[in-house]
Rosetta silent file (secondary structure, phi, psi, omega in degrees, C-alpha in Angstrom):
SEQUENCE: MTEASPDDREVVETAVEAAEEVVLSRYSRSELRDIDIGVSFEDGRLSVDIYVDAPGDPDQVANDAALAARGAVDDLLDV
SCORE:     score description
SCORE:     0.000 S_00000001
   1 L     0.000  135.605  178.882    0.779   13.655   26.779 S_00000001
   2 L  -105.068  147.721  177.676    0.669   10.564   24.573 S_00000001
   3 L   -78.873  146.233  175.618   -0.736   10.415   21.094 S_00000001
   4 L   -70.846  144.267  176.329   -3.689    8.171   20.424 S_00000001
   5 L   -68.412  145.061  178.009   -2.935    5.104   18.367 S_00000001
   6 L   -64.945  147.157  177.623   -4.235    5.258   14.810 S_00000001
   7 L   -82.453  171.137 -176.176   -7.449    3.367   14.210 S_00000001
   8 H   -57.959  -38.960 -179.307   -7.739    0.492   11.740 S_00000001
   9 H   -62.950  -43.209  178.984   -9.187    2.730    9.046 S_00000001
  10 H   -63.548  -38.384  178.352   -6.261    5.143    9.233 S_00000001
  11 H   -62.837  -47.358 -179.428   -3.822    2.233    8.997 S_00000001
  12 H   -63.117  -46.041 -179.985   -5.564    0.860    5.892 S_00000001
  13 H   -60.856  -39.632  178.514   -5.764    4.294    4.236 S_00000001
  14 H   -62.674  -44.304 -179.972   -2.059    4.901    4.904 S_00000001
  15 H   -64.503  -45.396 -179.471   -1.113    1.574    3.331 S_00000001
  16 H   -62.746  -44.673 -179.737   -3.310    2.107    0.267 S_00000001
  17 H   -61.100  -42.461 -179.932   -1.970    5.626   -0.308 S_00000001
  18 H   -65.647  -41.930  179.279    1.639    4.434   -0.113 S_00000001
  19 H   -64.820  -45.681  178.596    0.986    1.557   -2.513 S_00000001
  20 H   -59.603  -40.545 -179.087   -0.831    3.794   -4.998 S_00000001
  21 H   -59.870  -42.118  179.251    2.006    6.295   -4.861 S_00000001
  22 H   -66.064  -48.484 -178.224    4.537    3.644   -5.875 S_00000001
  23 H   -60.792  -45.995 -177.542    2.403    2.268   -8.716 S_00000001
  24 H   -74.176  -14.471  173.961    1.578    5.720  -10.068 S_00000001
  25 H   -80.581  -18.805 -178.733    5.227    6.766   -9.858 S_00000001
  26 H  -100.395  -27.313 -176.685    6.107    3.907  -12.225 S_00000001
  27 L  -132.227  145.052  169.126    3.133    4.014  -14.602 S_00000001
  28 L   -78.815  159.674  179.538    0.883    6.659  -16.048 S_00000001
  29 L   -59.141  -32.788 -179.228   -2.831    5.987  -15.626 S_00000001
  30 L   -70.283  -23.996  178.153   -3.099    5.282  -19.354 S_00000001
  31 L   -80.239  -23.512 -177.933   -0.526    2.466  -19.076 S_00000001
  32 L   -77.825  117.094  175.064   -2.416    0.715  -16.272 S_00000001
  33 L   -83.646  -33.932  179.175   -4.806   -1.869  -17.636 S_00000001
  34 E  -161.478  145.386  174.454   -5.860   -2.934  -14.132 S_00000001
  35 E  -146.350  135.050  177.703   -4.839   -2.318  -10.548 S_00000001
  36 E  -137.155  120.970  178.686   -6.246   -3.830   -7.397 S_00000001
  37 E  -118.223  113.145  178.165   -4.972   -2.899   -3.945 S_00000001
  38 E  -112.418  124.111 -178.892   -6.431   -4.900   -1.089 S_00000001
  39 E  -134.153  135.233  171.756   -5.458   -3.993    2.453 S_00000001
  40 E  -136.920  153.297  178.442   -6.826   -5.162    5.776 S_00000001
  41 E  -141.553  104.731 -177.846   -5.703   -4.548    9.334 S_00000001
  42 E  -133.940  135.000  177.949   -7.238   -6.741   11.998 S_00000001
  43 L    52.818   38.148  177.796   -5.983   -7.610   15.460 S_00000001
  44 L    76.503    9.270 -178.714   -2.723   -5.772   14.764 S_00000001
  45 E  -112.872  126.507 -179.212   -2.034   -7.792   11.629 S_00000001
  46 E   -97.270  132.090  174.885   -1.589   -6.092    8.263 S_00000001
  47 E  -123.159  126.641 -178.907   -2.467   -7.898    5.045 S_00000001
  48 E  -127.345  126.439  178.042   -1.527   -6.331    1.708 S_00000001
  49 E  -133.212  121.852 -175.692   -2.426   -7.820   -1.678 S_00000001
  50 E  -129.538  132.585  175.715   -1.640   -5.899   -4.849 S_00000001
  51 E  -123.378  130.132  177.989   -2.311   -6.793   -8.472 S_00000001
  52 E  -129.653  128.060  173.695   -1.011   -4.669  -11.336 S_00000001
  53 E  -115.769  105.719 -176.778   -1.669   -5.305  -15.027 S_00000001
  54 L  -161.584  166.915  178.616    0.621   -3.056  -17.038 S_00000001
  55 L   -67.557  166.483  177.735    3.608   -3.278  -19.390 S_00000001
  56 L    85.936 -132.295 -177.850    7.096   -4.012  -18.127 S_00000001
  57 L  -118.138   75.628 -176.275    7.471   -5.857  -14.832 S_00000001
  58 H   -64.768  -27.072  178.393    4.175   -5.342  -13.001 S_00000001
  59 H   -64.993  -40.475  178.337    4.971   -8.082  -10.464 S_00000001
  60 H   -66.791  -40.267  178.231    8.031   -6.166   -9.268 S_00000001
  61 H   -63.291  -42.354  177.909    6.026   -2.949   -9.086 S_00000001
  62 H   -61.954  -42.518  177.950    3.337   -4.758   -7.059 S_00000001
  63 H   -63.661  -43.969  178.268    5.998   -6.133   -4.699 S_00000001
  64 H   -62.283  -40.143  179.398    7.581   -2.689   -4.310 S_00000001
  65 H   -65.257  -39.794  178.459    4.146   -1.178   -3.642 S_00000001
  66 H   -64.833  -41.424  177.267    3.412   -3.800   -0.980 S_00000001
  67 H   -63.511  -40.469  178.383    6.743   -3.079    0.722 S_00000001
  68 H   -64.123  -40.348  178.734    5.997    0.648    0.639 S_00000001
  69 H   -61.587  -45.942  179.297    2.565    0.020    2.165 S_00000001
  70 H   -64.219  -41.159  179.076    4.072   -2.024    5.001 S_00000001
  71 H   -63.750  -40.808  179.184    6.783    0.580    5.566 S_00000001
  72 H   -64.207  -39.038  178.392    4.257    3.406    5.726 S_00000001
  73 H   -69.060  -40.428  176.209    2.220    1.503    8.299 S_00000001
  74 H   -57.916  -43.625  178.669    5.348    0.743   10.338 S_00000001
  75 H   -63.785  -42.440  179.709    6.130    4.471   10.331 S_00000001
  76 H   -61.914  -41.868 -178.483    2.561    5.315   11.309 S_00000001
  77 H   -86.601   -2.579  179.835    2.620    2.833   14.169 S_00000001
  78 L    57.125   48.166 -179.168    6.203    3.836   15.052 S_00000001
  79 L   -86.829    0.000    0.000    7.376    0.222   14.869 S_00000001
């Protein structure tokens, strides 16, 4: 028996959850001035855009979160 492939919504939710987990592991909610996680999955193509406004190095945290999102989707799709 083969497992059904995840639908687009499941892929997007997986990516968002992974990205949020990284951001929230680095910052408390009170430190976050703004966070925007945009994810789309169309025609087998994943797009991840993350903006973090917080102290320290938010660009690095956003990059790490995007990598985590892509990795989680790769794991989900067994790539």
